[in-house]
All heavy atoms as TSV, in Angstrom:
chain	resi	resn	atom	element	x	y	z
A	1	MET	N	N	0.855	-1.182	0.000
A	1	MET	CA	C	0.000	0.000	0.000
A	1	MET	C	C	0.899	1.242	0.000
A	1	MET	O	O	1.863	1.309	0.740
A	1	MET	CB	C	-0.890	-0.014	1.239
A	1	MET	CG	C	-1.896	1.102	1.235
A	1	MET	SD	S	-2.988	1.125	2.680
A	1	MET	CE	C	-3.736	-0.486	2.617
A	2	GLN	N	N	0.553	2.198	-0.834
A	2	GLN	CA	C	1.354	3.409	-0.922
A	2	GLN	C	C	1.147	4.320	0.284
A	2	GLN	O	O	0.051	4.415	0.821
A	2	GLN	CB	C	1.003	4.191	-2.178
A	2	GLN	CG	C	1.677	3.686	-3.415
A	2	GLN	CD	C	1.597	4.712	-4.513
A	2	GLN	OE1	O	0.604	5.399	-4.661
A	2	GLN	NE2	N	2.653	4.819	-5.295
A	3	ARG	N	N	2.234	4.980	0.657
A	3	ARG	CA	C	2.196	5.956	1.750
A	3	ARG	C	C	2.368	7.335	1.139
A	3	ARG	O	O	3.213	7.544	0.271
A	3	ARG	CB	C	3.312	5.674	2.741
A	3	ARG	CG	C	3.333	6.641	3.910
A	3	ARG	CD	C	4.359	6.236	4.903
A	3	ARG	NE	N	5.667	6.697	4.446
A	3	ARG	CZ	C	6.695	6.919	5.262
A	3	ARG	NH1	N	6.581	6.678	6.549
A	3	ARG	NH2	N	7.839	7.340	4.792
A	4	HIS	N	N	1.553	8.289	1.591
A	4	HIS	CA	C	1.586	9.644	1.067
A	4	HIS	C	C	1.844	10.628	2.207
A	4	HIS	O	O	1.261	10.511	3.282
A	4	HIS	CB	C	0.264	9.990	0.381
A	4	HIS	CG	C	-0.158	8.943	-0.595
A	4	HIS	ND1	N	0.464	8.765	-1.802
A	4	HIS	CD2	C	-1.116	7.992	-0.516
A	4	HIS	CE1	C	-0.102	7.760	-2.440
A	4	HIS	NE2	N	-1.054	7.271	-1.678
A	5	ILE	N	N	2.732	11.585	1.941
A	5	ILE	CA	C	3.037	12.641	2.901
A	5	ILE	C	C	2.406	13.910	2.353
A	5	ILE	O	O	2.829	14.425	1.317
A	5	ILE	CB	C	4.547	12.794	3.084
A	5	ILE	CG1	C	5.137	11.455	3.552
A	5	ILE	CG2	C	4.856	13.916	4.076
A	5	ILE	CD1	C	6.637	11.410	3.543
A	6	ILE	N	N	1.379	14.391	3.031
A	6	ILE	CA	C	0.573	15.512	2.565
A	6	ILE	C	C	0.865	16.733	3.426
A	6	ILE	O	O	0.551	16.752	4.621
A	6	ILE	CB	C	-0.931	15.154	2.627
A	6	ILE	CG1	C	-1.189	13.851	1.880
A	6	ILE	CG2	C	-1.777	16.306	2.111
A	6	ILE	CD1	C	-2.475	13.158	2.250
A	7	SER	N	N	1.465	17.749	2.817
A	7	SER	CA	C	1.800	18.977	3.549
A	7	SER	C	C	0.594	19.905	3.602
A	7	SER	O	O	-0.029	20.171	2.574
A	7	SER	CB	C	2.950	19.712	2.858
A	7	SER	OG	O	4.105	18.930	2.867
A	8	VAL	N	N	0.285	20.366	4.811
A	8	VAL	CA	C	-0.827	21.302	5.008
A	8	VAL	C	C	-0.309	22.513	5.787
A	8	VAL	O	O	0.775	22.484	6.367
A	8	VAL	CB	C	-2.021	20.637	5.742
A	8	VAL	CG1	C	-2.639	19.552	4.883
A	8	VAL	CG2	C	-1.591	20.050	7.075
A	9	SER	N	N	-1.094	23.575	5.789
A	9	SER	CA	C	-0.624	24.845	6.338
A	9	SER	C	C	-0.740	24.984	7.849
A	9	SER	O	O	-0.070	25.828	8.433
A	9	SER	CB	C	-1.380	25.993	5.677
A	9	SER	OG	O	-2.758	25.881	5.954
A	10	SER	N	N	-1.583	24.184	8.482
A	10	SER	CA	C	-1.792	24.384	9.920
A	10	SER	C	C	-2.194	23.087	10.603
A	10	SER	O	O	-2.602	22.123	9.957
A	10	SER	CB	C	-2.889	25.431	10.150
A	10	SER	OG	O	-4.138	24.910	9.747
A	11	ILE	N	N	-2.091	23.093	11.911
A	11	ILE	CA	C	-2.527	21.936	12.688
A	11	ILE	C	C	-4.025	21.718	12.529
A	11	ILE	O	O	-4.500	20.586	12.526
A	11	ILE	CB	C	-2.120	22.068	14.180
A	11	ILE	CG1	C	-2.417	20.779	14.966
A	11	ILE	CG2	C	-2.803	23.254	14.833
A	11	ILE	CD1	C	-1.603	19.592	14.554
A	12	THR	N	N	-4.776	22.800	12.339
A	12	THR	CA	C	-6.224	22.680	12.152
A	12	THR	C	C	-6.541	21.870	10.898
A	12	THR	O	O	-7.357	20.949	10.937
A	12	THR	CB	C	-6.873	24.076	12.060
A	12	THR	OG1	O	-6.570	24.796	13.254
A	12	THR	CG2	C	-8.372	23.971	11.888
A	13	TYR	N	N	-5.884	22.205	9.780
A	13	TYR	CA	C	-6.097	21.441	8.544
A	13	TYR	C	C	-5.597	20.009	8.692
A	13	TYR	O	O	-6.197	19.079	8.157
A	13	TYR	CB	C	-5.425	22.108	7.357
A	13	TYR	CG	C	-6.186	23.289	6.820
A	13	TYR	CD1	C	-5.597	24.538	6.744
A	13	TYR	CD2	C	-7.503	23.163	6.378
A	13	TYR	CE1	C	-6.288	25.634	6.261
A	13	TYR	CE2	C	-8.207	24.247	5.890
A	13	TYR	CZ	C	-7.596	25.479	5.831
A	13	TYR	OH	O	-8.283	26.553	5.343
A	14	ALA	N	N	-4.515	19.823	9.417
A	14	ALA	CA	C	-3.992	18.478	9.623
A	14	ALA	C	C	-4.994	17.615	10.392
A	14	ALA	O	O	-5.251	16.472	10.014
A	14	ALA	CB	C	-2.662	18.540	10.362
A	15	ILE	N	N	-5.572	18.156	11.440
A	15	ILE	CA	C	-6.544	17.404	12.237
A	15	ILE	C	C	-7.803	17.122	11.426
A	15	ILE	O	O	-8.298	15.988	11.409
A	15	ILE	CB	C	-6.878	18.159	13.541
A	15	ILE	CG1	C	-5.650	18.179	14.462
A	15	ILE	CG2	C	-8.084	17.540	14.249
A	15	ILE	CD1	C	-5.782	19.116	15.640
A	16	LYS	N	N	-8.316	18.142	10.753
A	16	LYS	CA	C	-9.518	17.950	9.935
A	16	LYS	C	C	-9.276	16.919	8.835
A	16	LYS	O	O	-10.115	16.051	8.589
A	16	LYS	CB	C	-9.965	19.273	9.317
A	16	LYS	CG	C	-10.584	20.224	10.295
A	16	LYS	CD	C	-11.003	21.516	9.609
A	16	LYS	CE	C	-11.625	22.497	10.582
A	16	LYS	NZ	N	-12.057	23.732	9.932
A	17	GLY	N	N	-8.120	17.014	8.183
A	17	GLY	CA	C	-7.795	16.075	7.118
A	17	GLY	C	C	-7.644	14.657	7.622
A	17	GLY	O	O	-8.164	13.705	7.040
A	18	ARG	N	N	-6.910	14.491	8.716
A	18	ARG	CA	C	-6.737	13.159	9.312
A	18	ARG	C	C	-8.072	12.544	9.693
A	18	ARG	O	O	-8.358	11.391	9.376
A	18	ARG	CB	C	-5.845	13.253	10.547
A	18	ARG	CG	C	-5.632	11.903	11.221
A	18	ARG	CD	C	-5.265	12.012	12.665
A	18	ARG	NE	N	-6.295	12.714	13.425
A	18	ARG	CZ	C	-6.080	13.258	14.612
A	18	ARG	NH1	N	-4.892	13.225	15.161
A	18	ARG	NH2	N	-7.064	13.865	15.257
A	19	ASP	N	N	-8.911	13.329	10.364
A	19	ASP	CA	C	-10.213	12.815	10.795
A	19	ASP	C	C	-11.096	12.448	9.613
A	19	ASP	O	O	-11.791	11.428	9.630
A	19	ASP	CB	C	-10.910	13.831	11.694
A	19	ASP	CG	C	-10.206	14.009	13.034
A	19	ASP	OD1	O	-9.308	13.193	13.361
A	19	ASP	OD2	O	-10.547	14.970	13.746
A	20	LEU	N	N	-11.070	13.269	8.566
A	20	LEU	CA	C	-11.848	12.994	7.362
A	20	LEU	C	C	-11.381	11.696	6.700
A	20	LEU	O	O	-12.198	10.850	6.319
A	20	LEU	CB	C	-11.717	14.160	6.383
A	20	LEU	CG	C	-12.386	13.980	5.028
A	20	LEU	CD1	C	-13.900	14.002	5.172
A	20	LEU	CD2	C	-11.933	15.075	4.074
A	21	LEU	N	N	-10.071	11.536	6.587
A	21	LEU	CA	C	-9.537	10.322	5.973
A	21	LEU	C	C	-9.884	9.085	6.799
A	21	LEU	O	O	-10.302	8.066	6.255
A	21	LEU	CB	C	-8.031	10.442	5.780
A	21	LEU	CG	C	-7.597	11.464	4.729
A	21	LEU	CD1	C	-6.082	11.658	4.771
A	21	LEU	CD2	C	-8.043	11.032	3.336
A	22	ARG	N	N	-9.738	9.176	8.105
A	22	ARG	CA	C	-10.084	8.041	8.972
A	22	ARG	C	C	-11.562	7.686	8.847
A	22	ARG	O	O	-11.918	6.501	8.809
A	22	ARG	CB	C	-9.741	8.358	10.418
A	22	ARG	CG	C	-8.267	8.308	10.704
A	22	ARG	CD	C	-7.987	8.596	12.158
A	22	ARG	NE	N	-6.562	8.456	12.453
A	22	ARG	CZ	C	-6.031	8.735	13.626
A	22	ARG	NH1	N	-6.796	9.170	14.621
A	22	ARG	NH2	N	-4.741	8.586	13.819
A	23	LYS	N	N	-12.403	8.702	8.812
A	23	LYS	CA	C	-13.848	8.486	8.685
A	23	LYS	C	C	-14.185	7.746	7.386
A	23	LYS	O	O	-15.156	7.002	7.322
A	23	LYS	CB	C	-14.573	9.833	8.731
A	23	LYS	CG	C	-16.061	9.750	8.671
A	23	LYS	CD	C	-16.680	11.128	8.767
A	23	LYS	CE	C	-18.176	11.049	8.591
A	23	LYS	NZ	N	-18.794	12.379	8.616
A	24	ASN	N	N	-13.357	7.953	6.369
A	24	ASN	CA	C	-13.588	7.319	5.073
A	24	ASN	C	C	-12.748	6.059	4.875
A	24	ASN	O	O	-12.592	5.581	3.755
A	24	ASN	CB	C	-13.320	8.326	3.952
A	24	ASN	CG	C	-14.455	9.309	3.825
A	24	ASN	OD1	O	-15.442	9.033	3.152
A	24	ASN	ND2	N	-14.347	10.461	4.485
A	25	GLY	N	N	-12.194	5.529	5.951
A	25	GLY	CA	C	-11.536	4.228	5.913
A	25	GLY	C	C	-10.057	4.223	5.583
A	25	GLY	O	O	-9.484	3.158	5.334
A	26	TYR	N	N	-9.408	5.394	5.588
A	26	TYR	CA	C	-7.977	5.462	5.297
A	26	TYR	C	C	-7.188	5.548	6.598
A	26	TYR	O	O	-7.544	6.326	7.478
A	26	TYR	CB	C	-7.651	6.693	4.445
A	26	TYR	CG	C	-8.219	6.632	3.060
A	26	TYR	CD1	C	-9.422	7.259	2.767
A	26	TYR	CD2	C	-7.566	5.950	2.047
A	26	TYR	CE1	C	-9.962	7.204	1.493
A	26	TYR	CE2	C	-8.092	5.895	0.766
A	26	TYR	CZ	C	-9.280	6.523	0.491
A	26	TYR	OH	O	-9.808	6.456	-0.765
A	27	LYS	N	N	-6.115	4.765	6.688
A	27	LYS	CA	C	-5.218	4.871	7.832
A	27	LYS	C	C	-4.449	6.174	7.668
A	27	LYS	O	O	-3.870	6.442	6.611
A	27	LYS	CB	C	-4.252	3.698	7.860
A	27	LYS	CG	C	-3.290	3.726	9.019
A	27	LYS	CD	C	-2.343	2.542	8.988
A	27	LYS	CE	C	-1.324	2.700	10.097
A	27	LYS	NZ	N	-0.299	1.658	10.017
A	28	SER	N	N	-4.430	7.015	8.693
A	28	SER	CA	C	-3.728	8.294	8.600
A	28	SER	C	C	-3.355	8.794	9.987
A	28	SER	O	O	-3.996	8.452	10.974
A	28	SER	CB	C	-4.586	9.334	7.876
A	28	SER	OG	O	-5.796	9.544	8.552
A	29	TYR	N	N	-2.298	9.595	10.024
A	29	TYR	CA	C	-1.871	10.227	11.267
A	29	TYR	C	C	-1.128	11.514	10.936
A	29	TYR	O	O	-0.817	11.783	9.779
A	29	TYR	CB	C	-1.028	9.281	12.124
A	29	TYR	CG	C	0.230	8.750	11.472
A	29	TYR	CD1	C	1.452	9.394	11.642
A	29	TYR	CD2	C	0.194	7.594	10.702
A	29	TYR	CE1	C	2.603	8.909	11.058
A	29	TYR	CE2	C	1.346	7.100	10.109
A	29	TYR	CZ	C	2.539	7.759	10.291
A	29	TYR	OH	O	3.686	7.285	9.696
A	30	ILE	N	N	-0.846	12.312	11.957
A	30	ILE	CA	C	-0.232	13.633	11.799
A	30	ILE	C	C	1.188	13.607	12.358
A	30	ILE	O	O	1.446	12.978	13.385
A	30	ILE	CB	C	-1.037	14.701	12.564
A	30	ILE	CG1	C	-2.461	14.787	12.033
A	30	ILE	CG2	C	-0.352	16.069	12.487
A	30	ILE	CD1	C	-3.373	15.627	12.898
A	31	GLU	N	N	2.075	14.318	11.669
A	31	GLU	CA	C	3.431	14.538	12.186
A	31	GLU	C	C	3.802	15.996	11.988
A	31	GLU	O	O	3.294	16.654	11.087
A	31	GLU	CB	C	4.456	13.677	11.441
A	31	GLU	CG	C	4.409	12.226	11.789
A	31	GLU	CD	C	5.540	11.438	11.149
A	31	GLU	OE1	O	6.355	12.026	10.400
A	31	GLU	OE2	O	5.590	10.228	11.383
A	32	LYS	N	N	4.704	16.488	12.828
A	32	LYS	CA	C	5.280	17.823	12.647
A	32	LYS	C	C	6.225	17.736	11.461
A	32	LYS	O	O	6.972	16.774	11.316
A	32	LYS	CB	C	6.036	18.228	13.914
A	32	LYS	CG	C	6.599	19.607	13.888
A	32	LYS	CD	C	5.634	20.568	14.496
A	32	LYS	CE	C	6.358	21.899	14.727
A	32	LYS	NZ	N	5.562	23.021	14.341
A	33	LYS	N	N	6.160	18.733	10.589
A	33	LYS	CA	C	7.010	18.752	9.405
A	33	LYS	C	C	8.468	18.885	9.822
A	33	LYS	O	O	8.791	19.630	10.739
A	33	LYS	CB	C	6.614	19.925	8.513
A	33	LYS	CG	C	7.265	19.947	7.165
A	33	LYS	CD	C	6.821	21.175	6.408
A	33	LYS	CE	C	5.992	20.775	5.225
A	33	LYS	NZ	N	5.622	21.935	4.405
A	34	THR	N	N	9.352	18.150	9.141
A	34	THR	CA	C	10.778	18.246	9.407
A	34	THR	C	C	11.495	18.709	8.144
A	34	THR	O	O	11.054	18.440	7.032
A	34	THR	CB	C	11.368	16.899	9.855
A	34	THR	OG1	O	11.075	15.915	8.871
A	34	THR	CG2	C	10.799	16.461	11.183
A	35	ASN	N	N	12.602	19.401	8.334
A	35	ASN	CA	C	13.390	19.841	7.184
A	35	ASN	C	C	14.461	18.800	6.872
A	35	ASN	O	O	14.543	17.755	7.525
A	35	ASN	CB	C	13.979	21.236	7.416
A	35	ASN	CG	C	14.912	21.298	8.594
A	35	ASN	OD1	O	15.460	20.283	9.007
A	35	ASN	ND2	N	15.113	22.483	9.140
A	36	SER	N	N	15.312	19.075	5.908
A	36	SER	CA	C	16.320	18.108	5.483
A	36	SER	C	C	17.342	17.779	6.577
A	36	SER	O	O	17.997	16.753	6.520
A	36	SER	CB	C	17.043	18.622	4.236
A	36	SER	OG	O	17.658	19.861	4.508
A	37	ASN	N	N	17.479	18.647	7.574
A	37	ASN	CA	C	18.395	18.392	8.691
A	37	ASN	C	C	17.756	17.562	9.795
A	37	ASN	O	O	18.397	17.254	10.787
A	37	ASN	CB	C	18.886	19.710	9.299
A	37	ASN	CG	C	19.675	20.530	8.318
A	37	ASN	OD1	O	20.280	19.978	7.402
A	37	ASN	ND2	N	19.671	21.839	8.487
A	38	GLY	N	N	16.466	17.255	9.645
A	38	GLY	CA	C	15.761	16.502	10.669
A	38	GLY	C	C	15.165	17.360	11.760
A	38	GLY	O	O	14.605	16.852	12.718
A	39	ASN	N	N	15.275	18.684	11.625
A	39	ASN	CA	C	14.709	19.593	12.619
A	39	ASN	C	C	13.244	19.852	12.311
A	39	ASN	O	O	12.827	19.828	11.166
A	39	ASN	CB	C	15.466	20.927	12.612
A	39	ASN	CG	C	16.915	20.756	12.994
A	39	ASN	OD1	O	17.246	19.922	13.830
A	39	ASN	ND2	N	17.776	21.530	12.368
A	40	SER	N	N	12.472	20.142	13.336
A	40	SER	CA	C	11.058	20.448	13.148
A	40	SER	C	C	10.893	21.752	12.400
A	40	SER	O	O	11.595	22.727	12.664
A	40	SER	CB	C	10.343	20.564	14.500
A	40	SER	OG	O	10.300	19.314	15.122
A	41	GLY	N	N	9.986	21.763	11.470
A	41	GLY	CA	C	9.690	22.967	10.709
A	41	GLY	C	C	8.448	23.636	11.254
A	41	GLY	O	O	7.968	23.317	12.340
A	42	CYS	N	N	7.917	24.561	10.485
A	42	CYS	CA	C	6.729	25.280	10.940
A	42	CYS	C	C	5.526	24.840	10.106
A	42	CYS	O	O	4.961	25.600	9.348
A	42	CYS	CB	C	6.927	26.789	10.853
A	42	CYS	SG	S	7.348	27.360	9.214
A	43	GLY	N	N	5.175	23.602	10.218
A	43	GLY	CA	C	4.041	23.085	9.498
A	43	GLY	C	C	3.775	21.658	9.916
A	43	GLY	O	O	4.494	21.092	10.748
A	44	TYR	N	N	2.750	21.096	9.321
A	44	TYR	CA	C	2.348	19.745	9.667
A	44	TYR	C	C	2.099	18.948	8.404
A	44	TYR	O	O	1.801	19.502	7.350
A	44	TYR	CB	C	1.074	19.775	10.522
A	44	TYR	CG	C	1.332	20.360	11.879
A	44	TYR	CD1	C	1.260	21.729	12.089
A	44	TYR	CD2	C	1.696	19.547	12.946
A	44	TYR	CE1	C	1.530	22.283	13.329
A	44	TYR	CE2	C	1.965	20.089	14.195
A	44	TYR	CZ	C	1.880	21.445	14.370
A	44	TYR	OH	O	2.163	21.989	15.598
A	45	VAL	N	N	2.247	17.635	8.532
A	45	VAL	CA	C	1.946	16.737	7.426
A	45	VAL	C	C	0.972	15.675	7.908
A	45	VAL	O	O	0.956	15.309	9.087
A	45	VAL	CB	C	3.209	16.070	6.840
A	45	VAL	CG1	C	4.122	17.100	6.197
A	45	VAL	CG2	C	3.959	15.260	7.872
A	46	ILE	N	N	0.155	15.234	6.971
A	46	ILE	CA	C	-0.712	14.089	7.200
A	46	ILE	C	C	-0.056	12.923	6.483
A	46	ILE	O	O	0.284	13.031	5.296
A	46	ILE	CB	C	-2.119	14.305	6.622
A	46	ILE	CG1	C	-2.752	15.569	7.192
A	46	ILE	CG2	C	-2.997	13.077	6.866
A	46	ILE	CD1	C	-4.003	16.012	6.441
A	47	ILE	N	N	0.168	11.837	7.187
A	47	ILE	CA	C	0.669	10.616	6.573
A	47	ILE	C	C	-0.566	9.744	6.327
A	47	ILE	O	O	-1.313	9.448	7.262
A	47	ILE	CB	C	1.651	9.860	7.490
A	47	ILE	CG1	C	2.744	10.792	8.026
A	47	ILE	CG2	C	2.218	8.640	6.783
A	47	ILE	CD1	C	3.646	11.377	6.988
A	48	ALA	N	N	-0.783	9.376	5.065
A	48	ALA	CA	C	-1.981	8.597	4.719
A	48	ALA	C	C	-1.596	7.424	3.829
A	48	ALA	O	O	-0.637	7.510	3.052
A	48	ALA	CB	C	-2.997	9.483	4.013
A	49	PHE	N	N	-2.350	6.347	3.934
A	49	PHE	CA	C	-2.095	5.135	3.168
A	49	PHE	C	C	-3.296	4.842	2.274
A	49	PHE	O	O	-4.439	4.863	2.742
A	49	PHE	CB	C	-1.868	3.954	4.121
A	49	PHE	CG	C	-0.666	4.131	4.995
A	49	PHE	CD1	C	-0.760	4.863	6.173
A	49	PHE	CD2	C	0.549	3.593	4.637
A	49	PHE	CE1	C	0.352	5.036	6.987
A	49	PHE	CE2	C	1.666	3.774	5.452
A	49	PHE	CZ	C	1.564	4.486	6.625
A	50	GLY	N	N	-3.034	4.593	0.984
A	50	GLY	CA	C	-4.111	4.266	0.064
A	50	GLY	C	C	-3.902	4.906	-1.298
A	50	GLY	O	O	-2.792	5.314	-1.652
A	51	ASN	N	N	-4.986	5.015	-2.047
A	51	ASN	CA	C	-4.956	5.565	-3.397
A	51	ASN	C	C	-4.759	7.079	-3.358
A	51	ASN	O	O	-5.578	7.805	-2.801
A	51	ASN	CB	C	-6.254	5.206	-4.116
A	51	ASN	CG	C	-6.283	5.713	-5.529
A	51	ASN	OD1	O	-6.446	6.904	-5.776
A	51	ASN	ND2	N	-6.123	4.797	-6.460
A	52	ARG	N	N	-3.675	7.547	-3.972
A	52	ARG	CA	C	-3.312	8.968	-3.948
A	52	ARG	C	C	-4.412	9.863	-4.499
A	52	ARG	O	O	-4.772	10.874	-3.885
A	52	ARG	CB	C	-2.023	9.175	-4.736
A	52	ARG	CG	C	-1.604	10.630	-4.847
A	52	ARG	CD	C	-0.455	10.783	-5.838
A	52	ARG	NE	N	-0.212	12.168	-6.120
A	52	ARG	CZ	C	0.896	12.816	-5.813
A	52	ARG	NH1	N	1.871	12.185	-5.206
A	52	ARG	NH2	N	1.037	14.077	-6.106
A	53	ASP	N	N	-4.941	9.522	-5.660
A	53	ASP	CA	C	-5.952	10.374	-6.293
A	53	ASP	C	C	-7.231	10.463	-5.469
A	53	ASP	O	O	-7.809	11.542	-5.331
A	53	ASP	CB	C	-6.273	9.882	-7.705
A	53	ASP	CG	C	-5.093	10.052	-8.653
A	53	ASP	OD1	O	-4.271	10.974	-8.434
A	53	ASP	OD2	O	-4.982	9.263	-9.613
A	54	LYS	N	N	-7.648	9.356	-4.893
A	54	LYS	CA	C	-8.864	9.367	-4.072
A	54	LYS	C	C	-8.652	10.188	-2.799
A	54	LYS	O	O	-9.532	10.943	-2.388
A	54	LYS	CB	C	-9.287	7.946	-3.734
A	54	LYS	CG	C	-9.833	7.195	-4.932
A	54	LYS	CD	C	-10.272	5.799	-4.563
A	54	LYS	CE	C	-10.797	5.067	-5.783
A	54	LYS	NZ	N	-11.218	3.691	-5.467
A	55	ILE	N	N	-7.488	10.031	-2.184
A	55	ILE	CA	C	-7.171	10.796	-0.977
A	55	ILE	C	C	-7.138	12.285	-1.294
A	55	ILE	O	O	-7.741	13.099	-0.592
A	55	ILE	CB	C	-5.834	10.320	-0.369
A	55	ILE	CG1	C	-6.006	8.929	0.241
A	55	ILE	CG2	C	-5.314	11.316	0.667
A	55	ILE	CD1	C	-4.710	8.263	0.652
A	56	LYS	N	N	-6.445	12.646	-2.363
A	56	LYS	CA	C	-6.335	14.054	-2.756
A	56	LYS	C	C	-7.701	14.659	-3.031
A	56	LYS	O	O	-8.029	15.744	-2.543
A	56	LYS	CB	C	-5.448	14.180	-3.992
A	56	LYS	CG	C	-5.255	15.589	-4.461
A	56	LYS	CD	C	-4.361	15.636	-5.696
A	56	LYS	CE	C	-4.252	17.047	-6.227
A	56	LYS	NZ	N	-3.401	17.098	-7.427
A	57	ASN	N	N	-8.524	13.957	-3.816
A	57	ASN	CA	C	-9.854	14.474	-4.144
A	57	ASN	C	C	-10.728	14.621	-2.909
A	57	ASN	O	O	-11.455	15.610	-2.782
A	57	ASN	CB	C	-10.534	13.583	-5.178
A	57	ASN	CG	C	-9.910	13.710	-6.552
A	57	ASN	OD1	O	-9.305	14.725	-6.881
A	57	ASN	ND2	N	-10.036	12.673	-7.350
A	58	LEU	N	N	-10.664	13.671	-2.009
A	58	LEU	CA	C	-11.450	13.735	-0.777
A	58	LEU	C	C	-11.077	14.973	0.036
A	58	LEU	O	O	-11.949	15.697	0.521
A	58	LEU	CB	C	-11.236	12.467	0.038
A	58	LEU	CG	C	-12.034	12.306	1.316
A	58	LEU	CD1	C	-13.530	12.312	1.025
A	58	LEU	CD2	C	-11.651	11.013	2.010
A	59	LEU	N	N	-9.792	15.245	0.161
A	59	LEU	CA	C	-9.343	16.417	0.916
A	59	LEU	C	C	-9.734	17.714	0.222
A	59	LEU	O	O	-10.200	18.665	0.860
A	59	LEU	CB	C	-7.832	16.366	1.135
A	59	LEU	CG	C	-7.326	15.244	2.039
A	59	LEU	CD1	C	-5.804	15.172	1.996
A	59	LEU	CD2	C	-7.819	15.405	3.457
A	60	LEU	N	N	-9.567	17.765	-1.100
A	60	LEU	CA	C	-9.870	18.996	-1.836
A	60	LEU	C	C	-11.351	19.343	-1.822
A	60	LEU	O	O	-11.707	20.506	-1.657
A	60	LEU	CB	C	-9.350	18.890	-3.272
A	60	LEU	CG	C	-7.826	18.904	-3.420
A	60	LEU	CD1	C	-7.427	18.703	-4.875
A	60	LEU	CD2	C	-7.235	20.186	-2.877
A	61	VAL	N	N	-12.224	18.354	-1.995
A	61	VAL	CA	C	-13.659	18.661	-1.989
A	61	VAL	C	C	-14.141	19.053	-0.591
A	61	VAL	O	O	-15.193	19.662	-0.457
A	61	VAL	CB	C	-14.536	17.507	-2.547
A	61	VAL	CG1	C	-14.182	17.211	-3.976
A	61	VAL	CG2	C	-14.443	16.266	-1.692
A	62	SER	N	N	-13.337	18.738	0.415
A	62	SER	CA	C	-13.675	19.114	1.790
A	62	SER	C	C	-12.950	20.377	2.223
A	62	SER	O	O	-12.894	20.697	3.406
A	62	SER	CB	C	-13.332	17.968	2.739
A	62	SER	OG	O	-14.072	16.830	2.392
A	63	SER	N	N	-12.355	21.093	1.261
A	63	SER	CA	C	-11.681	22.380	1.492
A	63	SER	C	C	-10.471	22.298	2.421
A	63	SER	O	O	-10.160	23.241	3.135
A	63	SER	CB	C	-12.674	23.419	2.019
A	63	SER	OG	O	-13.704	23.608	1.086
A	64	ILE	N	N	-9.779	21.155	2.399
A	64	ILE	CA	C	-8.523	21.029	3.128
A	64	ILE	C	C	-7.429	21.543	2.194
A	64	ILE	O	O	-7.230	20.998	1.114
A	64	ILE	CB	C	-8.235	19.566	3.536
A	64	ILE	CG1	C	-9.397	18.967	4.330
A	64	ILE	CG2	C	-6.915	19.481	4.294
A	64	ILE	CD1	C	-9.700	19.625	5.638
A	65	LYS	N	N	-6.724	22.597	2.596
A	65	LYS	CA	C	-5.695	23.205	1.748
A	65	LYS	C	C	-4.416	22.367	1.790
A	65	LYS	O	O	-3.835	22.167	2.853
A	65	LYS	CB	C	-5.413	24.630	2.198
A	65	LYS	CG	C	-6.598	25.540	2.018
A	65	LYS	CD	C	-6.286	26.944	2.474
A	65	LYS	CE	C	-7.519	27.824	2.347
A	65	LYS	NZ	N	-7.284	29.174	2.840
A	66	ILE	N	N	-4.009	21.906	0.619
A	66	ILE	CA	C	-2.834	21.055	0.481
A	66	ILE	C	C	-1.724	21.832	-0.193
A	66	ILE	O	O	-1.943	22.469	-1.225
A	66	ILE	CB	C	-3.179	19.825	-0.379
A	66	ILE	CG1	C	-4.267	18.982	0.267
A	66	ILE	CG2	C	-1.929	18.989	-0.630
A	66	ILE	CD1	C	-4.792	17.879	-0.625
A	67	PHE	N	N	-0.513	21.792	0.371
A	67	PHE	CA	C	0.645	22.416	-0.270
A	67	PHE	C	C	1.265	21.457	-1.281
A	67	PHE	O	O	1.573	21.829	-2.394
A	67	PHE	CB	C	1.710	22.817	0.744
A	67	PHE	CG	C	1.349	24.020	1.563
A	67	PHE	CD1	C	1.688	24.081	2.898
A	67	PHE	CD2	C	0.695	25.100	1.004
A	67	PHE	CE1	C	1.380	25.205	3.661
A	67	PHE	CE2	C	0.375	26.214	1.754
A	67	PHE	CZ	C	0.723	26.259	3.090
A	68	GLU	N	N	1.493	20.204	-0.871
A	68	GLU	CA	C	2.073	19.216	-1.769
A	68	GLU	C	C	1.810	17.808	-1.232
A	68	GLU	O	O	1.533	17.639	-0.048
A	68	GLU	CB	C	3.576	19.433	-1.965
A	68	GLU	CG	C	4.421	19.139	-0.761
A	68	GLU	CD	C	5.911	19.287	-1.026
A	68	GLU	OE1	O	6.367	18.982	-2.150
A	68	GLU	OE2	O	6.615	19.720	-0.116
A	69	ILE	N	N	1.927	16.837	-2.142
A	69	ILE	CA	C	1.801	15.436	-1.766
A	69	ILE	C	C	3.009	14.704	-2.324
A	69	ILE	O	O	3.291	14.772	-3.520
A	69	ILE	CB	C	0.516	14.796	-2.319
A	69	ILE	CG1	C	-0.722	15.507	-1.806
A	69	ILE	CG2	C	0.472	13.309	-1.947
A	69	ILE	CD1	C	-2.015	14.977	-2.365
A	70	ASN	N	N	3.720	14.002	-1.456
A	70	ASN	CA	C	4.842	13.157	-1.865
A	70	ASN	C	C	4.457	11.718	-1.573
A	70	ASN	O	O	4.013	11.405	-0.458
A	70	ASN	CB	C	6.121	13.519	-1.103
A	70	ASN	CG	C	6.589	14.901	-1.452
A	70	ASN	OD1	O	6.715	15.238	-2.620
A	70	ASN	ND2	N	6.856	15.712	-0.447
A	71	SER	N	N	4.612	10.862	-2.572
A	71	SER	CA	C	4.250	9.453	-2.420
A	71	SER	C	C	5.489	8.586	-2.281
A	71	SER	O	O	6.497	8.811	-2.952
A	71	SER	CB	C	3.431	8.985	-3.622
A	71	SER	OG	O	2.256	9.751	-3.717
A	72	ILE	N	N	5.395	7.610	-1.412
A	72	ILE	CA	C	6.473	6.666	-1.176
A	72	ILE	C	C	5.894	5.267	-1.333
A	72	ILE	O	O	4.868	4.931	-0.723
A	72	ILE	CB	C	7.055	6.836	0.238
A	72	ILE	CG1	C	7.586	8.256	0.414
A	72	ILE	CG2	C	8.147	5.799	0.496
A	72	ILE	CD1	C	7.971	8.600	1.814
A	73	ALA	N	N	6.523	4.458	-2.156
A	73	ALA	CA	C	6.021	3.093	-2.419
A	73	ALA	C	C	6.203	2.201	-1.231
A	73	ALA	O	O	6.975	2.367	-0.383
A	73	ALA	CB	C	6.721	2.498	-3.624
């Protein structure tokens, strides 16, 4: 199952997105964004497992603002 790292602008969007994904049957959780040095950044990511396009569309139609999505096999 593919893992997706979804960057969002705030903890509020991260919580709303995680809860929405869980409600729709996707395993997901929140992490503090880290930079290339491993230090915490000023943002949050949702880690989600499943179909990228379905996850993205679900978040977008629910007005969750996404900065980027990185997929890891």
